[in-house]
VOGU-3710 file (C-alpha; in Angstrom, 3 decimals, decimal comma):
1> xxxxxxxxxx> -24,799/47,620/13,439  -22,000/48,087/10,928  -19,945/49,986/13,498  -20,261/47,121/15,992  -19,170/44,648/13,314  -16,147/46,762/12,413  -15,217/47,122/16,066  -15,411/43,347/16,505  -13,152/42,805/13,488  -10,694/45,389/14,777
11> xxxxxxxxxx> -10,686/43,729/18,204  -9,952/40,319/16,694  -7,133/41,757/14,595  -5,594/43,293/17,704  -5,763/39,945/19,471  -4,163/38,246/16,484  -1,399/40,828/16,529  -0,839/40,212/20,245  -0,637/36,484/19,562  1,976/36,994/16,853
21> xxxxxxxxxx> 4,030/39,295/19,084  3,997/36,679/21,843  4,913/34,021/19,276  8,087/35,765/18,162  9,144/37,400/21,438  8,623/34,449/23,760  9,535/31,160/22,069  9,310/27,989/24,164  12,698/26,508/23,426  13,804/23,188/24,822
31> xxxxxxxxxx> 16,024/23,798/27,826  15,693/20,591/29,808  13,206/17,872/30,630  11,618/20,375/32,993  10,745/22,737/30,150  8,848/19,919/28,425  7,094/18,908/31,648  6,148/22,498/32,442  4,702/23,041/28,962  2,473/19,983/29,220
41> xxxxxxxxxx> 1,533/20,829/32,805  0,337/24,251/31,641  -1,687/22,863/28,743  -3,257/20,229/30,979  -4,136/22,650/33,763  -5,920/25,172/31,562  -7,813/22,485/29,617  -7,602/24,168/26,211  -5,691/21,375/24,494  -8,035/18,696/25,816
51> xxxxxxxxxx> -11,098/20,727/24,801  -9,992/20,992/21,175  -7,832/17,863/20,743  -9,718/15,488/23,023  -8,071/12,658/24,940  -5,511/12,040/22,197  -2,766/14,640/21,910  -1,561/13,285/18,590  -2,527/13,421/14,927  -5,404/11,526/13,376
61> xxxxxxxxxx> -5,510/8,850/10,669  -7,643/9,780/7,631  -6,930/6,804/5,389  -4,991/6,530/2,131  -6,011/8,474/0,180  -7,289/10,674/2,998  -11,043/11,052/3,374  -13,124/13,584/5,254  -13,424/12,542/8,879  -14,271/13,966/12,292
71> xxxxxxxxxx> -11,105/15,287/13,934  -11,561/13,409/17,214  -12,677/10,204/15,472  -9,559/10,311/13,299  -7,418/10,306/16,441  -9,149/7,190/17,786  -8,791/5,567/14,373  -5,065/6,289/14,473  -4,664/4,101/17,570  -6,504/1,169/15,947
81> xxxxxxxxxx> -4,530/1,572/12,698  -1,272/1,569/14,668  -2,352/-1,586/16,513  -3,068/-3,327/13,207  0,109/-2,083/11,542  2,168/-3,336/14,480  0,415/-6,718/14,504  -0,698/-6,181/18,089  -4,316/-7,277/17,548  -3,022/-10,876/17,413
91> xxxxxxxxxx> -1,625/-10,710/20,940  -3,519/-12,370/23,816  -5,430/-10,606/26,602  -3,186/-9,569/29,461  -0,310/-8,592/27,176  1,749/-6,012/29,052  2,201/-2,697/27,267  4,302/0,352/28,146  2,882/3,550/26,607  5,822/5,976/26,501
101> xxxxxxxxxx> 4,655/9,582/26,385  1,063/8,653/27,211  -0,286/12,208/27,549  -3,619/12,113/29,361  -4,025/8,437/28,585  -6,208/8,284/25,483  -4,233/5,540/23,725  -3,638/3,633/26,963  -7,376/3,424/27,609  -8,123/2,153/24,099
111> xxxxxxxxxx> -5,389/-0,496/24,370  -6,810/-1,690/27,681  -10,517/-1,402/26,806  -10,575/-2,697/23,226  -7,674/-5,173/23,283  -7,642/-6,258/26,953  -3,996/-5,339/27,404  -2,430/-4,507/30,765  -1,139/-0,996/30,146  1,292/1,243/31,979
121> xxxxxxxxxx> 1,359/4,826/30,714  4,280/7,117/31,499  4,761/10,838/30,942  7,137/13,443/32,288  4,207/15,710/33,206  2,703/15,240/36,699  -0,455/17,080/35,653  -0,959/14,730/32,715  -0,726/11,759/35,066  -3,314/13,313/37,363
131> xxxxxxxxxx> -5,687/14,035/34,488  -5,160/10,559/32,999  -6,153/9,010/36,311  -9,272/11,193/36,471  -10,364/10,086/32,989  -9,707/6,379/33,468  -12,528/4,091/34,723  -11,446/1,941/37,683  -12,269/-1,304/35,868  -9,631/-0,727/33,161
141> xxxxxxxxxx> -6,278/-2,469/33,585  -4,299/0,769/33,255  -1,891/2,577/35,511  -0,062/5,863/35,035  3,096/7,306/36,515  5,615/10,093/36,045  8,775/8,770/34,424  11,620/9,878/32,159  11,777/8,130/28,780  15,564/8,569/28,752
151> xxxxxxxxxx> 15,947/6,815/32,121  12,971/4,515/32,575  12,473/3,211/36,108  11,562/-0,322/34,961  13,917/-3,316/34,990  15,204/-4,860/31,773  12,715/-6,988/29,825  9,619/-5,774/31,684  7,003/-5,502/28,894  5,633/-7,550/25,996
161> xxxxxxxxxx> 5,027/-4,379/23,959  6,534/-0,902/24,056  4,369/1,728/22,357  5,042/5,421/21,759  3,304/8,161/19,767  4,951/11,496/18,949  7,277/11,573/21,970  10,592/11,411/20,111  10,925/15,100/19,145  11,152/15,984/22,869
171> xxxxxxxxxx> 14,144/13,665/23,384  17,550/15,393/23,244  19,413/12,069/23,035  17,768/9,937/20,359  20,258/7,079/20,799  19,464/6,848/24,510  15,755/6,994/23,730  16,178/4,039/21,345  18,140/2,067/23,959  15,574/2,633/26,710
181> xxxxxxxxxx> 12,630/1,653/24,512  14,276/-1,659/23,679  15,883/-2,269/27,088  12,537/-2,633/28,862  11,122/-4,863/26,092  11,039/-8,621/26,687  12,900/-10,905/24,239  10,499/-11,528/21,374  8,502/-8,445/22,340  7,325/-5,812/19,880
191> xxxxxxxxxx> 8,252/-2,135/19,709  5,825/0,137/17,830  6,611/3,840/17,511  4,900/6,676/15,631  6,781/9,946/15,358  7,326/13,273/13,692  10,504/13,089/11,653  12,650/15,397/9,606  13,775/14,552/6,084  17,155/12,833/6,140
201> xxxxxxxxxx> 19,604/15,713/5,690  22,354/13,338/4,595  20,430/12,608/1,422  19,039/16,102/0,827  20,303/18,939/3,050  17,843/21,592/4,200  17,654/24,590/1,891  17,519/28,325/2,667  13,832/28,437/3,687  13,626/25,037/5,338
211> xxxxxxxxxx> 16,226/25,858/7,992  14,301/28,763/9,605  11,014/26,815/9,388  12,556/23,837/11,152  14,086/26,105/13,766  10,670/27,575/14,573  9,194/24,090/14,902  11,901/23,282/17,428  11,700/26,573/19,314  7,938/26,834/19,720
221> xxxxxxxxxx> 7,061/23,379/21,070  10,090/22,510/23,250  11,701/20,196/20,706  15,499/19,779/20,888  15,643/18,010/17,498  13,769/15,800/15,040  15,316/12,525/13,898  14,884/11,238/10,367  13,098/7,951/9,719  16,342/6,490/8,417
231> xxxxxxxxxx> 18,400/7,889/11,283  16,174/6,619/14,083  15,952/3,190/12,461  19,745/3,073/12,473  19,824/4,040/16,155  17,379/1,261/17,034  19,428/-1,313/15,130  22,671/0,007/16,644  21,458/-1,116/20,095  21,922/-4,715/18,855
241> xxxxxxxxxx> 18,613/-5,561/20,526  16,648/-5,710/17,253  15,843/-9,037/15,616  16,617/-8,547/11,924  15,835/-5,021/10,764  13,445/-2,260/11,749  10,283/-2,078/9,670  9,283/1,486/8,759  6,437/3,260/6,991  5,622/6,842/6,074
251> xxxxxxxxxx> 2,148/7,935/7,231  2,464/11,565/6,195  -0,407/11,321/3,714  -2,697/9,596/6,197  -2,126/12,172/8,962  -1,684/15,404/6,975  -5,304/16,683/7,275  -4,899/16,846/11,062  -3,070/20,167/10,988  -5,733/22,254/9,276
261> xxxxxxxxxx> -8,468/20,310/11,062  -6,952/21,353/14,386  -7,258/25,024/13,386  -10,807/24,439/12,159  -11,735/23,204/15,632  -11,367/26,749/16,956  -13,719/28,059/14,268  -16,267/25,248/14,439  -16,373/25,231/18,237  -16,308/28,911/19,248
271> xxxxxxxxxx> -17,698/28,073/22,692  -14,111/27,390/23,693  -13,330/31,066/23,240  -15,911/31,866/25,866  -14,967/29,057/28,229  -11,283/29,939/28,357  -11,638/33,712/28,163  -9,323/36,275/26,648  -6,118/34,629/27,845  -7,240/31,290/26,424
281> xxxxxxxxxx> -8,059/32,887/23,081  -4,654/34,564/22,872  -2,929/31,336/23,870  -4,812/29,442/21,178  -4,101/32,048/18,516  -0,435/31,886/19,449  -0,325/28,262/18,266  -1,731/28,938/14,795  1,590/29,953/13,150  3,299/26,795/14,418
291> xxxxxxxxxx> 0,446/24,596/13,216  0,579/26,239/9,784  4,351/25,739/9,669  3,816/22,087/10,578  1,354/21,755/7,699  3,886/23,395/5,376  6,732/21,175/6,576  4,800/17,909/6,283  3,157/18,960/3,030  6,439/19,750/1,287
301> xxxxxxxxxx> 8,489/16,800/2,506  10,611/18,704/5,003  8,963/16,579/7,711  7,591/13,047/7,517  5,370/11,017/9,804  7,405/7,912/10,546  6,228/4,516/11,761  8,664/2,033/13,313  8,230/-1,622/14,223  10,922/-3,833/15,697
311> xxxxxxxxxx> 11,133/-7,149/17,539  13,443/-7,562/20,519  16,155/-10,152/19,946  16,510/-13,160/22,242  20,242/-12,556/22,426  21,785/-11,006/25,524  23,563/-7,784/24,689  26,244/-6,378/27,010  25,370/-3,139/28,752  26,872/0,120/27,511
321> xxxxxxxxxx> 29,071/0,291/30,615  30,378/-3,251/30,056  31,138/-2,557/26,409  32,987/0,634/27,307  35,048/-1,230/29,914  35,919/-3,919/27,408  37,051/-1,326/24,880  39,110/0,522/27,500  40,929/-2,691/28,492  42,107/-3,411/24,948
//
């Protein structure tokens, strides 16, 4: 019996070693929008991420101070907390919402089901769109489509609300991302964004250990860069489409337990190791170092969980092309 136990431990250690080797030898660096789409297509096709993270591929909200909570319930709670923080619960039924980076549609379905909004979810991953459609009851006022957040296919002033959770780190051009979010928002409409952010390096530059940690966080999950809360707020205001100033909040404390909870899912629900086989186990183990680095980064202040709320101005702002032409003619 003891020999079998030791063999099992040795086998697990070998698998862990294989996972670490894959982690360091084959990073998933951002190369283009296609690299992001392919990553999410792969995760959606094999079903591992949905099995452990549920319909919401984002962090959970555990309160302030954080309390013990079911991992999947915390993710649903996050959506409702974001609605309340953004003041969206006061909006009437039929309010049109664009969910930018909708994943497999978890937030979109809650917005439609619990708040009677008319929701359009967009993602760059065709497989996520397909899975979102499969999970969505036909009676919900939700539609999904493949679209690029840096070049949205919708006309100006199309939506009452623009909503986005944790999509920003995948955007190589944060200024363009800010412009597109506000461009498709109606005058008087509300933008609500939740995102992973880096500490503002202008105030406190990254030190000797923070730089390699941040580089791994970029390399492993197809992130070109993280913005800071201050920096992205400035980019939103620089569009000249914001009424007044951007309201921000730091939800690092409320979301921090999510990282270790996500690892605990693999221990508490070992049936996933059987369902997805050896390759699924290795793929899951491969993510553990990045998740631990995320916990380190958010726990030490290197990263922050930023919340952004802005209202679209009623003023008409010249397009970028028009402004450039005006400057060139001077």
